[in-house]
Biopython code that builds the backbone (N, CA, C, O; Angstrom):
import numpy as np
from Bio.PDB.StructureBuilder import StructureBuilder

atoms = [
    (1, "UNK", "N", (-8.538, 18.193, -6.892)),
    (1, "UNK", "CA", (-7.960, 17.273, -7.887)),
    (1, "UNK", "C", (-7.327, 15.929, -7.013)),
    (1, "UNK", "O", (-6.557, 16.038, -6.059)),
    (2, "UNK", "N", (-7.796, 14.758, -7.524)),
    (2, "UNK", "CA", (-7.336, 13.418, -6.536)),
    (2, "UNK", "C", (-5.713, 13.117, -6.193)),
    (2, "UNK", "O", (-4.805, 13.386, -6.980)),
    (3, "UNK", "N", (-5.585, 12.709, -5.303)),
    (3, "UNK", "CA", (-4.382, 12.313, -4.940)),
    (3, "UNK", "C", (-4.209, 11.213, -4.107)),
    (3, "UNK", "O", (-5.060, 10.932, -3.263)),
    (4, "UNK", "N", (-3.115, 10.514, -4.272)),
    (4, "UNK", "CA", (-2.981, 9.165, -3.583)),
    (4, "UNK", "C", (-1.962, 9.107, -2.635)),
    (4, "UNK", "O", (-0.762, 9.319, -2.812)),
    (5, "UNK", "N", (-2.583, 8.782, -1.551)),
    (5, "UNK", "CA", (-1.263, 8.840, -0.384)),
    (5, "UNK", "C", (-1.026, 7.640, 0.272)),
    (5, "UNK", "O", (-1.878, 7.139, 1.005)),
    (6, "UNK", "N", (0.020, 7.153, 0.079)),
    (6, "UNK", "CA", (0.387, 5.728, 0.337)),
    (6, "UNK", "C", (1.334, 5.698, 1.810)),
    (6, "UNK", "O", (2.464, 6.176, 1.716)),
    (7, "UNK", "N", (1.001, 5.277, 2.844)),
    (7, "UNK", "CA", (1.640, 5.219, 3.716)),
    (7, "UNK", "C", (2.250, 3.630, 4.046)),
    (7, "UNK", "O", (1.718, 2.573, 3.705)),
    (8, "UNK", "N", (3.320, 3.777, 4.689)),
    (8, "UNK", "CA", (4.288, 2.669, 5.120)),
    (8, "UNK", "C", (4.725, 2.823, 6.529)),
    (8, "UNK", "O", (5.605, 3.621, 6.852)),
    (9, "UNK", "N", (4.037, 1.968, 7.454)),
    (9, "UNK", "CA", (4.510, 1.696, 8.906)),
    (9, "UNK", "C", (6.026, 1.395, 9.204)),
    (9, "UNK", "O", (6.727, 0.951, 8.294)),
    (10, "UNK", "N", (6.446, 1.580, 10.211)),
    (10, "UNK", "CA", (8.005, 1.465, 10.699)),
    (10, "UNK", "C", (7.651, 0.143, 11.150)),
    (10, "UNK", "O", (6.606, -0.127, 11.741)),
    (11, "UNK", "N", (8.673, -0.768, 10.811)),
    (11, "UNK", "CA", (8.719, -2.216, 11.278)),
    (11, "UNK", "C", (8.419, -2.245, 13.159)),
    (11, "UNK", "O", (8.850, -1.533, 14.066)),
    (12, "UNK", "N", (7.555, -3.339, 13.133)),
    (12, "UNK", "CA", (7.664, -3.471, 14.717)),
    (12, "UNK", "C", (6.598, -2.476, 15.258)),
    (12, "UNK", "O", (6.327, -2.613, 16.451)),
    (13, "UNK", "N", (5.900, -1.423, 14.521)),
    (13, "UNK", "CA", (5.019, -0.548, 15.282)),
    (13, "UNK", "C", (3.833, -0.932, 15.357)),
    (13, "UNK", "O", (3.126, 0.004, 15.732)),
    (14, "UNK", "N", (3.091, -2.140, 15.129)),
    (14, "UNK", "CA", (1.822, -2.903, 15.121)),
    (14, "UNK", "C", (0.984, -2.336, 16.557)),
    (14, "UNK", "O", (-0.246, -2.356, 16.608)),
    (15, "UNK", "N", (1.823, -1.845, 17.671)),
    (15, "UNK", "CA", (1.147, -1.669, 18.924)),
    (15, "UNK", "C", (0.838, -0.326, 18.909)),
    (15, "UNK", "O", (-0.167, 0.104, 19.474)),
    (16, "UNK", "N", (1.697, 0.446, 18.248)),
    (16, "UNK", "CA", (1.763, 2.106, 17.966)),
    (16, "UNK", "C", (0.374, 2.360, 16.957)),
    (16, "UNK", "O", (-0.418, 3.262, 17.229)),
    (17, "UNK", "N", (0.201, 1.563, 15.905)),
    (17, "UNK", "CA", (-1.121, 1.725, 15.337)),
    (17, "UNK", "C", (-2.694, 1.484, 15.948)),
    (17, "UNK", "O", (-3.689, 2.195, 15.814)),
    (18, "UNK", "N", (-2.531, 0.299, 16.613)),
    (18, "UNK", "CA", (-3.654, 0.096, 17.562)),
    (18, "UNK", "C", (-3.866, 0.919, 18.391)),
    (18, "UNK", "O", (-5.022, 1.086, 18.778)),
    (19, "UNK", "N", (-2.668, 1.780, 18.976)),
    (19, "UNK", "CA", (-2.880, 2.336, 20.037)),
    (19, "UNK", "C", (-3.644, 4.081, 19.690)),
    (19, "UNK", "O", (-4.180, 4.838, 20.500)),
    (20, "UNK", "N", (-3.415, 4.275, 18.172)),
    (20, "UNK", "CA", (-3.618, 5.190, 17.741)),
    (20, "UNK", "C", (-5.062, 5.058, 16.766)),
    (20, "UNK", "O", (-5.488, 5.953, 16.036)),
    (21, "UNK", "N", (-5.427, 4.258, 16.883)),
    (21, "UNK", "CA", (-6.743, 3.576, 15.650)),
    (21, "UNK", "C", (-7.972, 4.458, 15.873)),
    (21, "UNK", "O", (-8.666, 4.937, 14.977)),
    (22, "UNK", "N", (-8.137, 4.597, 17.114)),
    (22, "UNK", "CA", (-9.530, 5.148, 17.875)),
    (22, "UNK", "C", (-9.566, 6.676, 17.370)),
    (22, "UNK", "O", (-10.585, 7.177, 16.894)),
    (23, "UNK", "N", (-8.450, 7.307, 17.509)),
    (23, "UNK", "CA", (-8.219, 8.867, 17.238)),
    (23, "UNK", "C", (-8.290, 8.804, 15.589)),
    (23, "UNK", "O", (-9.198, 9.387, 14.997)),
    (24, "UNK", "N", (-7.254, 8.042, 14.872)),
    (24, "UNK", "CA", (-7.230, 8.014, 13.443)),
    (24, "UNK", "C", (-8.655, 7.557, 12.708)),
    (24, "UNK", "O", (-8.875, 7.715, 11.507)),
    (25, "UNK", "N", (-9.564, 6.971, 13.644)),
    (25, "UNK", "CA", (-10.946, 6.582, 12.801)),
    (25, "UNK", "C", (-11.431, 7.950, 12.723)),
    (25, "UNK", "O", (-11.629, 8.566, 11.676)),
    (26, "UNK", "N", (-11.631, 8.435, 14.048)),
    (26, "UNK", "CA", (-12.110, 9.766, 14.271)),
    (26, "UNK", "C", (-11.816, 10.849, 13.302)),
    (26, "UNK", "O", (-12.722, 11.539, 12.835)),
    (27, "UNK", "N", (-10.575, 11.013, 12.991)),
    (27, "UNK", "CA", (-9.980, 11.585, 12.065)),
    (27, "UNK", "C", (-10.643, 11.592, 10.709)),
    (27, "UNK", "O", (-11.001, 12.608, 10.113)),
    (28, "UNK", "N", (-10.765, 10.372, 10.293)),
    (28, "UNK", "CA", (-11.197, 10.201, 8.961)),
    (28, "UNK", "C", (-12.787, 10.734, 8.711)),
    (28, "UNK", "O", (-13.230, 11.293, 7.708)),
    (29, "UNK", "N", (-13.583, 10.331, 10.111)),
    (29, "UNK", "CA", (-14.763, 10.708, 9.984)),
    (29, "UNK", "C", (-14.899, 12.315, 9.762)),
    (29, "UNK", "O", (-15.719, 12.903, 9.056)),
    (30, "UNK", "N", (-13.923, 12.820, 10.519)),
    (30, "UNK", "CA", (-13.870, 14.446, 10.349)),
    (30, "UNK", "C", (-13.943, 14.993, 8.980)),
    (30, "UNK", "O", (-14.580, 15.926, 8.491)),
    (31, "UNK", "N", (-13.024, 14.059, 8.465)),
    (31, "UNK", "CA", (-12.552, 14.439, 7.066)),
    (31, "UNK", "C", (-13.183, 13.492, 5.649)),
    (31, "UNK", "O", (-12.563, 13.204, 4.625)),
    (32, "UNK", "N", (-14.346, 13.212, 5.944)),
    (32, "UNK", "CA", (-14.670, 12.130, 4.941)),
    (32, "UNK", "C", (-15.283, 12.896, 3.582)),
    (32, "UNK", "O", (-15.556, 12.348, 2.514)),
    (33, "UNK", "N", (-15.408, 14.169, 3.883)),
    (33, "UNK", "CA", (-15.877, 14.928, 2.649)),
    (33, "UNK", "C", (-14.649, 14.911, 1.808)),
    (33, "UNK", "O", (-14.785, 15.119, 0.603)),
    (34, "UNK", "N", (-13.585, 14.711, 2.250)),
    (34, "UNK", "CA", (-12.321, 14.674, 1.003)),
    (34, "UNK", "C", (-11.867, 13.406, 0.955)),
    (34, "UNK", "O", (-10.706, 13.375, 0.548)),
    (35, "UNK", "N", (-12.290, 12.416, 1.192)),
    (35, "UNK", "CA", (-11.872, 10.958, 0.973)),
    (35, "UNK", "C", (-12.667, 10.160, -0.095)),
    (35, "UNK", "O", (-13.852, 9.875, 0.076)),
    (36, "UNK", "N", (-12.018, 9.836, -1.126)),
    (36, "UNK", "CA", (-12.767, 9.199, -2.095)),
    (36, "UNK", "C", (-12.609, 7.786, -2.027)),
    (36, "UNK", "O", (-13.280, 6.956, -2.641)),
    (37, "UNK", "N", (-11.616, 7.559, -1.189)),
    (37, "UNK", "CA", (-11.367, 5.905, -0.592)),
    (37, "UNK", "C", (-10.434, 5.819, 0.397)),
    (37, "UNK", "O", (-9.687, 6.775, 0.607)),
    (38, "UNK", "N", (-10.363, 4.780, 1.059)),
    (38, "UNK", "CA", (-9.154, 4.828, 2.290)),
    (38, "UNK", "C", (-9.277, 3.550, 2.808)),
    (38, "UNK", "O", (-10.332, 2.918, 2.750)),
    (39, "UNK", "N", (-8.010, 3.033, 3.433)),
    (39, "UNK", "CA", (-7.919, 1.536, 4.078)),
    (39, "UNK", "C", (-6.600, 1.265, 4.049)),
    (39, "UNK", "O", (-5.704, 1.700, 3.326)),
    (40, "UNK", "N", (-6.603, 0.311, 5.131)),
    (40, "UNK", "CA", (-5.031, -0.260, 5.640)),
    (40, "UNK", "C", (-5.024, -1.512, 4.484)),
    (40, "UNK", "O", (-5.981, -2.149, 4.043)),
    (41, "UNK", "N", (-3.506, -1.621, 4.151)),
    (41, "UNK", "CA", (-3.010, -2.738, 3.226)),
    (41, "UNK", "C", (-3.100, -3.896, 4.184)),
    (41, "UNK", "O", (-2.853, -3.784, 5.385)),
    (42, "UNK", "N", (-3.446, -4.957, 3.624)),
    (42, "UNK", "CA", (-3.713, -6.314, 4.096)),
    (42, "UNK", "C", (-2.991, -7.332, 3.213)),
    (42, "UNK", "O", (-3.061, -7.342, 1.984)),
    (43, "UNK", "N", (-2.225, -8.268, 4.035)),
    (43, "UNK", "CA", (-1.962, -9.407, 2.900)),
    (43, "UNK", "C", (-3.179, -10.339, 2.735)),
    (43, "UNK", "O", (-4.317, -10.100, 3.139)),
    (44, "UNK", "N", (-2.689, -11.629, 1.966)),
    (44, "UNK", "CA", (-3.949, -12.171, 1.315)),
    (44, "UNK", "C", (-4.679, -12.915, 2.242)),
    (44, "UNK", "O", (-5.821, -13.243, 1.919)),
    (45, "UNK", "N", (-4.124, -13.335, 3.630)),
    (45, "UNK", "CA", (-4.653, -14.069, 4.757)),
    (45, "UNK", "C", (-5.629, -12.911, 5.660)),
    (45, "UNK", "O", (-6.416, -13.237, 6.549)),
    (46, "UNK", "N", (-5.375, -11.532, 5.208)),
    (46, "UNK", "CA", (-6.224, -10.575, 6.076)),
    (46, "UNK", "C", (-5.693, -9.918, 6.967)),
    (46, "UNK", "O", (-6.220, -8.961, 7.533)),
    (47, "UNK", "N", (-4.195, -10.522, 7.263)),
    (47, "UNK", "CA", (-3.343, -9.700, 8.373)),
    (47, "UNK", "C", (-2.685, -8.172, 7.755)),
    (47, "UNK", "O", (-2.385, -7.820, 6.614)),
    (48, "UNK", "N", (-2.635, -7.584, 8.886)),
    (48, "UNK", "CA", (-2.348, -5.977, 8.597)),
    (48, "UNK", "C", (-0.850, -5.897, 8.353)),
    (48, "UNK", "O", (0.019, -6.136, 9.192)),
    (49, "UNK", "N", (-0.615, -5.429, 6.742)),
    (49, "UNK", "CA", (0.820, -5.131, 6.210)),
    (49, "UNK", "C", (1.371, -3.935, 6.775)),
    (49, "UNK", "O", (2.520, -3.820, 6.350)),
    (50, "UNK", "N", (1.119, -3.154, 7.411)),
    (50, "UNK", "CA", (1.410, -2.098, 7.981)),
    (50, "UNK", "C", (1.606, -0.801, 7.259)),
    (50, "UNK", "O", (2.700, -0.319, 6.965)),
    (51, "UNK", "N", (0.252, -0.211, 6.967)),
    (51, "UNK", "CA", (0.349, 0.994, 6.151)),
    (51, "UNK", "C", (-0.848, 1.013, 5.551)),
    (51, "UNK", "O", (-1.607, 0.070, 5.773)),
    (52, "UNK", "N", (-1.260, 2.073, 4.681)),
    (52, "UNK", "CA", (-2.544, 2.670, 4.068)),
    (52, "UNK", "C", (-2.576, 3.027, 2.650)),
    (52, "UNK", "O", (-1.615, 2.988, 1.881)),
    (53, "UNK", "N", (-3.749, 3.371, 2.384)),
    (53, "UNK", "CA", (-3.794, 3.952, 1.220)),
    (53, "UNK", "C", (-5.259, 5.178, 1.381)),
    (53, "UNK", "O", (-6.416, 4.986, 1.753)),
    (54, "UNK", "N", (-4.682, 6.187, 1.002)),
    (54, "UNK", "CA", (-5.879, 7.217, 0.990)),
    (54, "UNK", "C", (-5.769, 8.158, -0.431)),
    (54, "UNK", "O", (-4.828, 8.763, -0.945)),
    (55, "UNK", "N", (-7.446, 7.949, -0.873)),
    (55, "UNK", "CA", (-7.125, 8.734, -2.237)),
    (55, "UNK", "C", (-8.261, 9.824, -1.551)),
    (55, "UNK", "O", (-9.287, 9.687, -0.885)),
    (56, "UNK", "N", (-7.538, 10.907, -2.062)),
    (56, "UNK", "CA", (-8.458, 12.266, -1.554)),
    (56, "UNK", "C", (-8.663, 13.323, -2.492)),
    (56, "UNK", "O", (-7.725, 13.694, -3.197)),
    (57, "UNK", "N", (-9.791, 13.844, -2.572)),
    (57, "UNK", "CA", (-10.090, 14.841, -3.279)),
    (57, "UNK", "C", (-9.667, 16.379, -2.714)),
    (57, "UNK", "O", (-10.470, 16.941, -1.969)),
    (58, "UNK", "N", (-8.605, 16.948, -3.014)),
    (58, "UNK", "CA", (-8.053, 18.199, -2.433)),
    (58, "UNK", "C", (-7.692, 19.067, -3.554)),
    (58, "UNK", "O", (-7.614, 18.539, -4.663)),
    (59, "UNK", "N", (-7.501, 20.094, -3.456)),
    (59, "UNK", "CA", (-7.061, 21.437, -4.580)),
    (59, "UNK", "C", (-5.828, 21.248, -4.673)),
    (59, "UNK", "O", (-5.459, 21.473, -5.826)),
    (60, "UNK", "N", (-4.867, 20.887, -3.890)),
    (60, "UNK", "CA", (-3.430, 20.890, -4.077)),
    (60, "UNK", "C", (-2.600, 19.783, -3.318)),
    (60, "UNK", "O", (-3.057, 19.212, -2.327)),
    (61, "UNK", "N", (-1.414, 19.527, -3.815)),
    (61, "UNK", "CA", (-0.661, 18.914, -2.914)),
    (61, "UNK", "C", (-0.273, 19.344, -1.610)),
    (61, "UNK", "O", (-0.152, 18.610, -0.629)),
    (62, "UNK", "N", (-0.043, 20.850, -1.667)),
    (62, "UNK", "CA", (-0.001, 21.200, -0.291)),
    (62, "UNK", "C", (-1.074, 20.649, 0.819)),
    (62, "UNK", "O", (-0.805, 20.383, 1.990)),
    (63, "UNK", "N", (-2.299, 20.544, 0.207)),
    (63, "UNK", "CA", (-3.474, 20.036, 0.927)),
    (63, "UNK", "C", (-3.207, 18.778, 1.322)),
    (63, "UNK", "O", (-3.003, 18.499, 2.503)),
    (64, "UNK", "N", (-3.187, 17.855, 0.298)),
    (64, "UNK", "CA", (-2.679, 16.463, 0.782)),
    (64, "UNK", "C", (-1.709, 16.233, 1.862)),
    (64, "UNK", "O", (-1.802, 15.314, 2.675)),
    (65, "UNK", "N", (-0.584, 17.288, 1.823)),
    (65, "UNK", "CA", (0.212, 17.096, 2.551)),
    (65, "UNK", "C", (-0.269, 17.330, 4.173)),
    (65, "UNK", "O", (-0.016, 16.593, 5.126)),
    (66, "UNK", "N", (-1.014, 18.549, 4.166)),
    (66, "UNK", "CA", (-1.437, 19.039, 5.413)),
    (66, "UNK", "C", (-2.296, 18.010, 5.907)),
    (66, "UNK", "O", (-1.991, 17.703, 7.060)),
    (67, "UNK", "N", (-3.426, 17.261, 5.366)),
    (67, "UNK", "CA", (-3.950, 16.213, 5.555)),
    (67, "UNK", "C", (-3.500, 15.270, 6.332)),
    (67, "UNK", "O", (-3.937, 14.995, 7.450)),
    (68, "UNK", "N", (-2.434, 14.640, 5.646)),
    (68, "UNK", "CA", (-1.549, 13.493, 6.164)),
    (68, "UNK", "C", (-0.910, 13.726, 7.555)),
    (68, "UNK", "O", (-0.862, 12.972, 8.527)),
    (69, "UNK", "N", (-0.453, 14.929, 7.387)),
    (69, "UNK", "CA", (0.174, 15.663, 8.845)),
    (69, "UNK", "C", (-0.645, 15.759, 9.767)),
    (69, "UNK", "O", (-0.226, 15.568, 10.909)),
    (70, "UNK", "N", (-1.930, 16.052, 9.576)),
    (70, "UNK", "CA", (-3.100, 16.073, 10.829)),
    (70, "UNK", "C", (-3.636, 14.661, 11.257)),
    (70, "UNK", "O", (-4.400, 14.437, 12.196)),
    (71, "UNK", "N", (-3.133, 13.826, 10.455)),
    (71, "UNK", "CA", (-3.696, 12.403, 10.867)),
    (71, "UNK", "C", (-3.001, 11.904, 12.324)),
    (71, "UNK", "O", (-1.813, 12.138, 12.550)),
    (72, "UNK", "N", (-3.723, 11.307, 13.133)),
    (72, "UNK", "CA", (-3.096, 10.661, 14.568)),
    (72, "UNK", "C", (-1.814, 9.962, 14.283)),
    (72, "UNK", "O", (-0.722, 10.141, 14.823)),
    (73, "UNK", "N", (-2.188, 9.017, 13.204)),
    (73, "UNK", "CA", (-1.052, 8.054, 12.925)),
    (73, "UNK", "C", (0.450, 9.074, 12.738)),
    (73, "UNK", "O", (1.563, 8.756, 13.157)),
    (74, "UNK", "N", (0.170, 10.086, 12.149)),
    (74, "UNK", "CA", (1.377, 10.851, 11.952)),
    (74, "UNK", "C", (1.805, 11.744, 13.393)),
    (74, "UNK", "O", (2.935, 12.229, 13.443)),
    (75, "UNK", "N", (1.136, 11.877, 14.202)),
    (75, "UNK", "CA", (1.350, 12.488, 15.281)),
    (75, "UNK", "C", (2.175, 11.490, 16.827)),
    (75, "UNK", "O", (2.654, 11.819, 17.912)),
    (76, "UNK", "N", (1.918, 10.008, 15.977)),
    (76, "UNK", "CA", (2.547, 9.006, 17.292)),
    (76, "UNK", "C", (3.422, 8.618, 16.342)),
    (76, "UNK", "O", (3.708, 7.422, 16.377)),
    (77, "UNK", "N", (4.192, 9.601, 15.076)),
    (77, "UNK", "CA", (5.055, 8.534, 14.412)),
    (77, "UNK", "C", (5.230, 7.290, 13.824)),
    (77, "UNK", "O", (6.286, 6.681, 13.648)),
    (78, "UNK", "N", (4.043, 6.953, 13.522)),
    (78, "UNK", "CA", (3.845, 5.121, 12.997)),
    (78, "UNK", "C", (4.772, 5.037, 11.623)),
    (78, "UNK", "O", (5.564, 4.119, 11.414)),
    (79, "UNK", "N", (4.525, 6.222, 10.663)),
    (79, "UNK", "CA", (5.170, 5.979, 9.153)),
    (79, "UNK", "C", (6.550, 5.811, 9.397)),
    (79, "UNK", "O", (7.106, 6.209, 10.421)),
    (80, "UNK", "N", (7.107, 5.222, 8.461)),
    (80, "UNK", "CA", (8.591, 5.170, 8.109)),
    (80, "UNK", "C", (8.497, 6.219, 6.798)),
    (80, "UNK", "O", (9.395, 7.043, 6.623)),
    (81, "UNK", "N", (7.308, 6.126, 5.860)),
    (81, "UNK", "CA", (7.625, 6.833, 5.076)),
    (81, "UNK", "C", (6.197, 7.229, 4.287)),
    (81, "UNK", "O", (5.355, 6.332, 4.278)),
    (82, "UNK", "N", (5.878, 8.386, 3.679)),
    (82, "UNK", "CA", (4.408, 8.628, 2.969)),
    (82, "UNK", "C", (4.917, 9.016, 1.473)),
    (82, "UNK", "O", (5.915, 9.694, 1.227)),
    (83, "UNK", "N", (4.015, 8.438, 0.514)),
    (83, "UNK", "CA", (4.169, 8.818, -0.959)),
    (83, "UNK", "C", (3.175, 9.418, -1.324)),
    (83, "UNK", "O", (2.129, 8.792, -1.153)),
    (84, "UNK", "N", (3.059, 10.731, -1.915)),
    (84, "UNK", "CA", (2.096, 11.277, -2.059)),
    (84, "UNK", "C", (1.757, 11.575, -3.768)),
    (84, "UNK", "O", (2.312, 12.625, -4.090)),
    (85, "UNK", "N", (1.173, 11.083, -4.677)),
    (85, "UNK", "CA", (1.031, 10.899, -5.748)),
    (85, "UNK", "C", (-0.184, 11.616, -6.672)),
    (85, "UNK", "O", (-1.260, 11.168, -6.276)),
    (86, "UNK", "N", (-0.349, 12.464, -7.640)),
    (86, "UNK", "CA", (-1.294, 12.901, -8.126)),
    (86, "UNK", "C", (-1.985, 11.800, -8.796)),
    (86, "UNK", "O", (-1.301, 11.031, -9.471)),
    (87, "UNK", "N", (-3.332, 11.605, -8.697)),
    (87, "UNK", "CA", (-4.210, 10.343, -9.411)),
    (87, "UNK", "C", (-5.085, 10.973, -10.270)),
    (87, "UNK", "O", (-5.642, 12.024, -9.955)),
    (88, "UNK", "N", (-5.327, 10.182, -11.790)),
    (88, "UNK", "CA", (-6.128, 10.592, -12.246)),
    (88, "UNK", "C", (-7.722, 9.724, -12.412)),
    (88, "UNK", "O", (-7.890, 8.635, -12.961)),
    (89, "UNK", "N", (-8.613, 10.461, -11.853)),
    (89, "UNK", "CA", (-9.789, 9.766, -11.768)),
    (89, "UNK", "C", (-10.246, 8.965, -12.961)),
    (89, "UNK", "O", (-10.924, 9.779, -13.588)),
    (90, "UNK", "N", (-10.255, 7.981, -13.539)),
    (90, "UNK", "CA", (-10.554, 7.135, -14.484)),
    (90, "UNK", "C", (-12.186, 6.340, -14.157)),
    (90, "UNK", "O", (-13.234, 6.647, -14.724)),
    (91, "UNK", "N", (-12.076, 5.650, -13.472)),
    (91, "UNK", "CA", (-13.466, 4.788, -12.969)),
    (91, "UNK", "C", (-13.437, 5.083, -11.614)),
    (91, "UNK", "O", (-12.386, 5.269, -11.000)),
    (92, "UNK", "N", (-14.982, 5.153, -10.921)),
    (92, "UNK", "CA", (-14.758, 5.314, -9.409)),
    (92, "UNK", "C", (-16.498, 4.804, -9.260)),
    (92, "UNK", "O", (-17.391, 5.372, -9.889)),
    (93, "UNK", "N", (-16.679, 3.939, -8.553)),
    (93, "UNK", "CA", (-17.654, 3.591, -8.561)),
    (93, "UNK", "C", (-18.465, 2.983, -9.710)),
    (93, "UNK", "O", (-19.694, 3.037, -9.677)),
    (94, "UNK", "N", (-17.841, 2.433, -10.678)),
    (94, "UNK", "CA", (-18.593, 1.911, -11.735)),
    (94, "UNK", "C", (-18.840, 2.963, -12.812)),
    (94, "UNK", "O", (-19.302, 2.743, -13.931)),
    (95, "UNK", "N", (-18.422, 4.269, -12.252)),
    (95, "UNK", "CA", (-18.226, 5.408, -13.569)),
    (95, "UNK", "C", (-17.306, 6.022, -14.162)),
    (95, "UNK", "O", (-16.487, 6.594, -13.444)),
    (96, "UNK", "N", (-17.178, 6.085, -15.348)),
    (96, "UNK", "CA", (-16.526, 6.670, -16.071)),
    (96, "UNK", "C", (-16.201, 8.305, -16.091)),
    (96, "UNK", "O", (-17.063, 9.077, -16.508)),
    (97, "UNK", "N", (-15.215, 8.677, -15.729)),
    (97, "UNK", "CA", (-14.758, 10.157, -15.517)),
    (97, "UNK", "C", (-13.642, 10.632, -16.522)),
    (97, "UNK", "O", (-12.916, 11.585, -16.238)),
    (98, "UNK", "N", (-13.527, 9.938, -17.708)),
    (98, "UNK", "CA", (-12.717, 10.349, -18.646)),
    (98, "UNK", "C", (-13.261, 11.241, -19.768)),
    (98, "UNK", "O", (-12.511, 11.638, -20.660)),
]
sb = StructureBuilder()
sb.init_structure("model")
sb.init_model(0)
sb.init_chain("A")
sb.init_seg("    ")
for serial, (resi, resn, name, xyz) in enumerate(atoms, 1):
    if name == "N":
        sb.init_residue(resn, " ", resi, " ")
    sb.init_atom(name, np.array(xyz, "f"), 0.0, 1.0, " ", f" {name:<3s}", serial, name[0])
structure = sb.get_structure()
């Protein structure tokens, strides 16, 4: 079942994000089978807003929680907060799943 994980970086932690980015991208590659979509949140001018969104296909909230706990960004204490919400997949890649 899909879950939306939204992360919010601590203010002033852009250097922490940059320092852990390579490990974070490796983590995403290792877990790509669980990722329906993910990416950083950006301002209209393309600058980083400090946080991201992951839409993951896992069996439970506990698995979604475990996944974000394993993210290198969590290990470096980047996040101010993380919201995990069950998500209904209605449309994805132009396909109707209702």
